[in-house]
N, C-alpha and C positions, 0 to 999 in steps of 0.2 A: 504494500500500500504506500504509494508515493505522494500523499497529500497531507497537509496539516489538518489536524483535528481541532475543533473548538474545545472539546473535552477529549482527553486521550481515551482510547478504547481499553476495555478491561484487559488485564494481563493474559487472560486465557483465550483471547480472540483467535489466536492461531490454533488452539485446540478445538474451538468451535468450528472454524473453517475446515480443519482436518476432518471433523465429524461429517460436515456437509459434503466434503469431497468423497469420503468413504461411502456415504449414502447415494452418491451419484447425482447430487444437486449442483455441483460446481464443475467447471472445466479445469484444466491444468493451470490456468492463470488466475483462478479465483472468481470467475464470472459465473453467474447463474445460467444454467442451461434450461431447456424446456421443462424437464422434470423438477428442477429447483423452483421455477416459477409456479408450477402446479402445487408444490409443497407449501409455498408461501400463502396460498389461498386458504389453507387449513389454519384454524386458530388453535394450534397445538404445537408441541415440540416436533422437531424434524423426524425422529424415528417413527412415531405413530403416524405422521403424515405419509411417510414413505410406505408404511405398512398398509394404510388404507388405499393408497393408489395401487399398490401391488395386488391387493385383494380384488380390486375392480378388474385389473388386467388379467388375473388368473381365474376370475369367476367365483370367488369365494368371499364376497363382501360381507354376507351375513355372519360367517364364522369370524372374520376379522373384527367386525363390529362387536361381537360377543366378547372376544379377547380384549379389545380396547375398553369396553365397558367394565369388565372385571378388573382390569389393571387400574382404572381410575377410581372405582368405587370400593374396591376391596384392598388391593395391594398398597396403594398410596397411603390411605388412612392407617393401615396396619403398620407400615414402615414408619410413619410419623409417630405413632404410639410407641413403637419399640425404641426409636431413637430418643424420644422424650424420657423414657424410663432410665436410660443410661446416663 
């Protein structure tokens, strides 16, 4: 990134960009490709967005939505509860 920021990016921006690249949302120079632009339309983190798009592509959207629902409503609250106890 060769421009000045008004506020500097978080230190982990390279990790976040690496995650987007691994998910297939970025090209080799850090620009969004078509898949990345589709992922942006979802109001969620990149991995679930990719999961939902792949579910549509593979014809298993209902199954993916079930997994997505369980991860949001069961696993996240349970993880929060467990980390709060420590």
